[in-house]
C-alpha positions as CSV (number, residue, x, y, z in Angstrom):
1,M,-21.7,24.2,15.3
2,E,-18.8,23.1,17.2
3,G,-15.3,24.6,17.3
4,V,-12.1,23.2,16.5
5,Q,-11.2,22.6,20.1
6,S,-14.1,21.1,21.1
7,I,-13.7,18.7,18.5
8,K,-9.9,17.7,19.2
9,Q,-11.4,16.8,22.7
10,R,-14.3,14.8,21.9
11,F,-12.0,12.9,18.9
12,E,-9.1,12.8,21.0
13,I,-6.8,14.8,18.8
14,I,-3.5,16.0,19.7
15,G,-2.2,19.2,18.5
16,N,-2.5,22.9,17.5
17,D,-0.6,22.8,13.6
18,P,-2.3,25.6,11.9
19,K,-2.5,22.6,9.0
20,L,-4.3,20.5,11.0
21,N,-6.5,22.9,12.4
22,R,-7.4,23.7,8.9
23,A,-8.4,20.6,8.3
24,L,-10.8,20.3,11.3
25,E,-12.6,23.8,10.1
26,K,-13.6,22.4,6.9
27,A,-14.6,19.0,8.4
28,V,-16.7,20.9,10.8
29,Q,-18.4,23.2,7.7
30,V,-19.3,20.1,5.1
31,A,-20.5,18.2,8.1
32,P,-24.5,19.6,8.1
33,T,-24.2,19.1,4.1
34,D,-24.2,15.8,1.8
35,I,-21.4,17.4,-0.1
36,S,-18.6,14.3,-1.2
37,V,-15.5,14.8,0.8
38,L,-12.2,13.5,-0.3
39,V,-9.2,12.9,2.6
40,T,-6.0,12.9,1.1
41,G,-2.7,12.2,3.1
42,E,0.1,10.4,3.5
43,S,-0.2,7.0,5.4
44,G,-1.0,6.8,9.0
45,V,-1.3,10.2,9.1
46,G,-4.9,9.9,10.8
47,K,-7.0,10.2,7.7
48,E,-9.5,7.9,9.4
49,S,-10.5,10.3,12.0
50,I,-12.4,13.0,9.5
51,P,-15.3,11.3,8.3
52,K,-15.8,10.2,11.9
53,I,-16.2,13.5,12.5
54,I,-18.1,14.6,9.4
55,H,-21.2,11.8,10.1
56,S,-21.2,12.8,13.5
57,L,-22.0,16.4,13.0
58,S,-24.3,15.5,10.2
59,H,-28.2,15.0,9.8
60,R,-27.4,11.2,9.2
61,K,-25.4,11.0,12.7
62,H,-28.3,8.4,14.0
63,A,-27.9,6.0,10.8
64,K,-25.2,3.3,10.1
65,Y,-21.5,4.6,9.3
66,I,-19.5,1.9,7.7
67,A,-15.8,2.1,6.7
68,V,-14.4,0.0,3.9
69,N,-10.6,-0.3,3.6
70,C,-11.1,-1.0,-0.6
71,G,-7.6,-2.0,-0.6
72,A,-7.7,-4.6,1.5
73,I,-10.6,-6.5,-0.4
74,P,-9.8,-8.7,-3.5
75,E,-11.0,-7.6,-6.8
76,G,-12.9,-10.4,-7.5
77,T,-15.5,-9.5,-4.6
78,I,-15.1,-5.8,-4.2
79,D,-18.8,-5.5,-6.0
80,S,-20.6,-8.2,-4.0
81,E,-19.0,-6.5,-0.6
82,L,-20.2,-3.1,-1.6
83,F,-23.4,-3.5,-3.9
84,G,-24.5,-6.7,-3.0
85,H,-25.3,-10.4,-4.7
86,E,-28.1,-12.5,-5.7
87,K,-28.2,-16.0,-5.7
88,G,-26.4,-17.8,-8.2
89,A,-24.9,-14.8,-9.4
90,F,-21.5,-16.5,-9.0
91,T,-19.9,-19.7,-7.6
92,G,-20.4,-19.9,-4.0
93,A,-23.6,-17.1,-3.9
94,T,-25.7,-19.6,-2.3
95,S,-27.9,-16.8,-1.1
96,T,-28.4,-13.0,-1.6
97,R,-26.4,-10.8,-0.1
98,R,-27.2,-6.9,1.1
99,G,-24.1,-5.2,0.1
100,Y,-22.6,-2.3,2.1
101,F,-24.9,0.6,0.1
102,E,-28.2,-1.4,0.9
103,V,-27.0,-1.5,4.5
104,A,-25.7,2.0,5.1
105,D,-28.9,3.4,3.3
106,G,-29.7,6.9,5.1
107,G,-26.1,7.3,6.5
108,T,-22.3,7.5,5.3
109,I,-19.6,5.1,4.1
110,F,-16.1,5.9,4.5
111,L,-14.3,4.2,1.2
112,D,-10.5,4.2,2.6
113,E,-7.9,3.8,-0.3
114,V,-10.6,4.8,-2.8
115,G,-7.4,4.9,-5.3
116,E,-7.1,0.8,-5.0
117,L,-10.9,0.5,-6.7
118,P,-10.8,-1.8,-10.0
119,L,-12.3,0.4,-13.2
120,T,-15.2,-1.9,-13.2
121,T,-16.2,-0.7,-9.6
122,Q,-14.9,2.7,-10.3
123,V,-17.8,3.0,-13.0
124,R,-20.4,1.8,-10.3
125,L,-19.3,3.7,-8.1
126,L,-20.0,6.8,-10.4
127,R,-23.8,5.7,-11.2
128,V,-24.3,6.1,-7.0
129,L,-22.6,9.5,-6.6
130,E,-24.3,10.8,-9.7
131,N,-28.2,9.0,-9.0
132,G,-28.0,7.6,-6.4
133,E,-28.3,4.1,-8.1
134,F,-26.9,0.7,-8.3
135,L,-27.2,-3.1,-9.3
136,K,-26.5,-6.2,-7.7
137,V,-24.2,-8.6,-8.7
138,G,-26.0,-10.7,-11.2
139,S,-29.2,-8.6,-11.0
140,S,-31.2,-6.1,-13.5
141,Q,-33.2,-4.6,-11.1
142,V,-32.3,-1.3,-10.2
143,Q,-31.9,0.1,-6.4
144,Q,-31.7,3.5,-5.0
145,T,-29.9,4.1,-2.0
146,D,-29.6,7.5,-0.1
147,V,-25.6,7.6,0.8
148,R,-23.3,10.5,1.6
149,I,-19.8,9.1,0.5
150,V,-16.1,10.1,2.2
151,A,-13.3,8.6,0.3
152,A,-9.5,8.9,1.5
153,T,-6.5,8.0,0.2
154,N,-2.4,8.4,0.2
155,M,-2.0,8.2,-3.6
156,N,-1.6,11.4,-5.9
157,M,-4.4,11.2,-7.6
158,I,-3.5,13.7,-10.8
159,D,-0.8,10.7,-11.5
160,S,-3.1,8.0,-11.0
161,I,-5.9,9.9,-13.6
162,K,-2.5,10.0,-15.9
163,K,-1.4,6.5,-15.7
164,G,-5.2,5.0,-16.5
165,K,-5.5,3.7,-13.1
166,F,-8.4,6.5,-11.8
167,R,-11.4,7.8,-13.4
168,E,-11.2,11.4,-13.9
169,D,-15.2,12.3,-13.7
170,L,-15.0,9.8,-10.5
171,Y,-12.2,11.8,-8.9
172,Y,-13.9,15.5,-9.5
173,R,-17.1,13.7,-7.8
174,L,-15.5,12.2,-5.0
175,S,-13.5,15.6,-4.4
176,T,-16.2,18.1,-4.4
177,V,-14.3,19.1,-0.9
178,E,-10.6,18.3,-0.5
179,I,-9.3,18.4,2.8
180,N,-5.7,17.5,3.8
181,I,-4.1,15.9,6.6
182,P,-0.3,17.3,7.0
183,P,2.3,14.6,7.5
184,L,4.0,14.3,11.1
185,R,7.6,15.5,9.8
186,E,5.6,19.4,9.1
187,R,3.7,19.5,12.5
188,K,6.6,19.8,14.5
189,E,5.6,21.0,18.1
190,D,3.0,18.2,18.1
191,I,5.4,15.8,17.5
192,H,6.4,15.7,21.3
193,L,2.8,16.6,22.6
194,L,1.5,13.2,20.4
195,F,4.5,11.3,22.0
196,R,3.8,12.2,25.7
197,K,-0.1,11.0,25.1
198,F,0.8,7.5,23.8
199,A,3.5,7.4,26.6
200,S,0.7,8.0,29.4
201,D,-1.6,5.8,27.8
202,F,0.3,2.8,27.6
203,G,1.5,3.3,31.0
204,Q,-1.7,3.2,32.3
205,K,-2.8,0.2,29.8
206,Y,0.5,-2.2,30.9
207,K,0.1,-0.8,34.5
208,M,3.8,0.4,34.3
209,P,5.2,4.0,35.2
210,T,5.1,6.7,32.1
211,I,8.2,6.8,30.0
212,R,10.1,10.3,29.5
213,L,12.7,11.7,27.0
214,Q,15.7,13.3,28.2
215,D,16.4,16.5,26.3
216,D,18.4,14.9,23.7
217,A,15.9,12.5,23.0
218,I,13.3,14.9,22.7
219,Q,15.8,16.6,19.9
220,L,16.1,13.3,18.2
221,L,12.3,13.0,18.3
222,L,11.7,16.2,16.4
223,K,14.6,15.6,13.8
224,Y,13.3,12.2,12.5
225,R,11.4,12.4,9.6
226,W,8.9,9.5,10.6
227,P,7.6,7.9,7.7
228,G,5.1,6.1,9.3
229,N,3.8,9.3,10.6
230,I,1.5,9.1,13.5
231,R,0.9,5.2,13.4
232,Q,5.0,4.7,13.7
233,L,5.1,7.4,16.4
234,R,2.4,5.2,18.4
235,N,4.3,1.9,17.6
236,I,7.6,3.3,18.8
237,A,6.0,4.8,22.3
238,E,4.4,1.3,23.0
239,Q,7.8,-0.7,22.1
240,I,9.8,1.5,24.5
241,S,6.5,1.7,27.2
242,V,6.7,-2.3,26.8
243,L,10.8,-2.9,26.5
244,E,12.7,-0.3,28.7
245,E,12.9,-1.2,32.5
246,G,14.0,2.8,32.7
247,R,11.8,5.0,32.1
248,N,14.0,8.1,31.7
249,I,14.9,7.5,27.7
250,S,18.1,8.5,26.2
251,M,19.1,9.8,23.0
252,A,20.8,6.6,22.6
253,T,17.4,4.5,23.5
254,L,15.6,5.9,21.5
255,N,17.7,5.9,18.8
256,G,17.6,2.0,18.8
257,Y,14.2,2.1,18.1
258,L,14.2,5.1,14.8
259,P,14.8,2.8,11.6
260,N,17.6,4.5,9.7
261,A,17.3,7.5,12.2
262,G,21.1,8.5,11.0
263,N,20.3,8.0,7.3
264,S,18.0,10.9,5.9
265,N,18.2,9.6,2.2
266,L,17.0,6.1,2.5
267,P,13.9,5.1,0.7
268,A,11.7,4.2,3.4
269,V,11.9,8.2,4.4
270,I,12.1,10.2,1.3
271,E,9.6,12.6,0.3
272,P,7.1,10.8,-2.2
273,N,7.2,13.8,-4.2
274,K,10.8,14.0,-4.8
275,S,11.1,10.5,-6.2
276,D,10.7,10.2,-10.1
277,S,9.6,6.5,-10.5
278,D,7.5,3.6,-8.6
279,F,10.8,2.7,-6.8
280,S,13.2,4.9,-4.7
281,N,16.6,4.3,-6.4
282,E,18.0,2.5,-9.8
283,R,18.8,-0.9,-7.8
284,E,15.1,-1.4,-7.0
285,I,14.3,-0.8,-10.6
286,L,16.6,-2.7,-11.6
287,Y,15.3,-5.5,-9.4
288,K,12.1,-5.2,-10.7
289,V,12.8,-5.7,-14.6
290,L,14.7,-9.1,-13.3
291,F,11.7,-10.4,-11.7
292,D,9.8,-9.6,-14.8
293,M,12.2,-11.3,-16.6
294,K,12.0,-14.4,-14.5
295,G,8.9,-16.1,-16.4
296,D,10.8,-15.9,-19.6
297,L,13.8,-16.8,-18.3
298,T,12.1,-20.2,-17.0
299,D,10.5,-21.0,-19.7
300,L,14.0,-20.4,-21.8
301,K,15.4,-23.0,-19.5
302,K,12.8,-25.5,-20.1
303,L,13.0,-24.9,-24.2
304,T,16.9,-25.8,-23.5
305,L,16.2,-28.9,-22.0
306,E,13.4,-30.3,-24.6
307,L,16.7,-29.3,-27.3
308,L,19.0,-31.4,-25.5
309,K,16.2,-34.4,-24.5
310,H,14.7,-34.8,-28.3
311,N,18.0,-33.9,-30.1
312,D,15.7,-32.0,-32.5
313,S,16.6,-28.1,-32.2
314,Q,15.1,-27.6,-35.5
315,K,11.6,-28.7,-34.8
316,V,11.7,-27.7,-31.2
317,Q,12.7,-23.8,-32.4
318,E,9.8,-23.3,-35.2
319,E,7.4,-24.6,-32.5
320,N,8.7,-22.1,-30.0
321,E,9.6,-19.2,-32.1
322,G,7.7,-16.8,-30.3
323,L,9.2,-17.4,-27.4
324,I,12.9,-17.2,-29.1
325,Q,11.6,-14.0,-30.5
326,K,10.3,-12.5,-27.0
327,I,13.3,-13.0,-25.2
328,Y,16.5,-12.4,-27.7
329,G,14.7,-10.2,-30.7
330,N,16.8,-9.7,-33.5
331,N,19.8,-9.2,-31.4
332,G,20.9,-11.6,-28.8
333,E,23.9,-10.0,-28.2
334,Q,22.4,-6.7,-27.4
335,I,20.2,-8.6,-25.0
336,Q,22.6,-10.2,-23.4
337,S,24.7,-7.2,-23.0
338,E,22.1,-5.3,-21.3
339,E,21.5,-8.4,-19.1
340,N,25.1,-8.2,-18.2
341,E,24.8,-4.5,-17.8
342,A,22.3,-4.9,-15.0
343,M,24.1,-7.8,-12.9
344,E,26.5,-5.1,-12.9
345,V,24.7,-2.6,-11.4
346,L,23.6,-4.6,-9.2
347,Q,26.7,-6.2,-8.1
348,L,25.5,-9.9,-8.6
349,P,28.1,-12.4,-9.3
350,E,27.9,-13.6,-13.5
351,P,26.7,-17.1,-13.5
352,Q,30.1,-19.1,-14.3
353,P,28.9,-22.3,-16.8
354,E,30.2,-25.2,-16.1
355,Q,31.4,-27.9,-18.8
356,P,29.5,-31.4,-18.3
357,P,30.2,-34.6,-19.4
358,Q,28.4,-35.3,-22.3
359,E,26.3,-38.5,-20.9
360,D,25.4,-36.3,-17.9
361,K,23.7,-33.4,-19.9
362,Y,19.7,-33.7,-18.7
363,H,20.5,-33.4,-15.4
364,F,23.2,-30.2,-16.1
365,A,20.1,-29.2,-18.0
366,E,17.7,-29.4,-15.1
367,E,20.5,-28.4,-12.6
368,I,20.8,-25.0,-14.2
369,E,16.8,-24.4,-14.8
370,E,16.4,-25.2,-10.7
371,E,19.4,-22.8,-9.7
372,E,18.3,-19.8,-12.0
373,T,14.2,-20.3,-10.8
374,L,16.2,-20.5,-7.2
375,S,18.3,-17.1,-7.7
376,L,16.0,-15.0,-9.0
377,Q,13.0,-16.0,-6.3
378,E,15.7,-15.8,-3.2
379,K,16.4,-12.3,-4.5
380,E,12.5,-11.3,-4.7
381,V,12.1,-12.7,-1.1
382,E,15.3,-11.0,0.0
383,L,13.6,-7.4,-1.6
384,I,10.4,-7.7,0.2
385,K,11.7,-9.1,3.4
386,K,14.0,-6.0,3.6
387,S,10.8,-3.5,2.8
388,L,9.5,-5.0,5.3
389,E,11.7,-4.8,7.8
390,R,12.4,-1.3,6.7
391,N,8.7,-0.1,7.4
392,R,8.7,-1.9,10.6
393,G,6.0,-4.3,9.1
394,K,3.6,-1.9,7.6
395,R,2.4,-4.3,4.1
396,K,0.8,-0.8,2.5
397,A,4.1,1.9,3.1
398,A,6.1,-1.9,1.8
399,A,4.0,-2.1,-1.1
400,A,4.4,1.7,-1.9
401,E,8.2,1.6,-1.8
402,L,8.6,-2.1,-3.8
403,G,5.9,0.0,-6.7
404,I,3.3,-2.8,-6.0
405,S,-0.1,-3.1,-5.4
406,E,-0.9,-4.2,-1.8
407,R,-2.9,-7.0,-3.4
408,T,0.3,-8.2,-4.8
409,L,2.8,-7.9,-1.6
410,Y,-0.2,-10.2,0.3
411,R,0.1,-12.6,-2.6
412,K,3.2,-12.6,-2.6
413,I,4.2,-12.9,1.5
414,K,1.6,-16.0,1.7
415,Q,3.4,-17.6,-1.8
416,Y,6.4,-17.1,0.1
417,D,5.4,-17.9,3.6
418,L,6.7,-14.4,5.0
């Protein structure tokens, strides 16, 4: 059995933190078995190294190793990707396709971001773990596979189970052995070592002298909380290596590359276990509430337009009674009061309605509809942009901060062409 130090050299793992060493020891110990392993830790800590170590030290090392990012595959196609499909199983299925579990038979599959799996796919995965059986999409023929599964997640799985987003029985099958990778902020002695390694690598890559940090810059490096962990540290080392003409980096220079370095209470650097909700502060919670109201408000503006156009309020009210009840409930004044309170917390200007001329009533109603919808859309775009900026363009971290799934964030980015 290989030792921890030889594993570090073989897989280019830098650091001597006791928690990191313990994680590597566990990986070496479970590798010869077929036990399912769940790797946990924040985004960017390097969880993908553990399944590679396990596979390379197992009796499956000469068979296939396939890494699958469960959060990057659309929900409608993930079953086909994992288990394959038959010709004609759905629109576009012009031929039979082998899934990852069939291709990797005898080898190892690494399911990254396993917490993003849809519940229907979780049922299929549980069956594979229990007896090695699976069905292709559109097939009734049971197939067998011999695959070792290593999964990883940055989610709190117990919370996901309580919220009904993840099956408890699948969690216990996946986490026969759980390996936790500590965040970079808990590996203080490793931070400078890692930075020097990255600086050396980028110096060679771009054929430039290696950057070095002054003493005060090293202290800032150690004090920073590194919300993006090793991935963020590597990104900053690369930026400085390329952009700075001077190769001796001061604290002031380094500070310019560290987002929110002077404020440890901003959402991007708050520890996950200190947040009591899916958002980091009350302002963003209220933003989400207003975004959820967007659809209903748009429908309400259309209803108002209908009333003005047809001048038949009784008929339109009867036809849209459900919508009116949904928005105003039994107490329109209370709803309006709550909306005003939310606007006050957000420090948004309250709309000041004008009194239009009678002959221009239709144009005025259309203008209200357009401005209200545009205003909410602008706030949504602004919030997404700010979150992406805070997280240096990392969509997974931005999605977690916004309290939405990564798929939803992808859709929003595409929708608004960000």
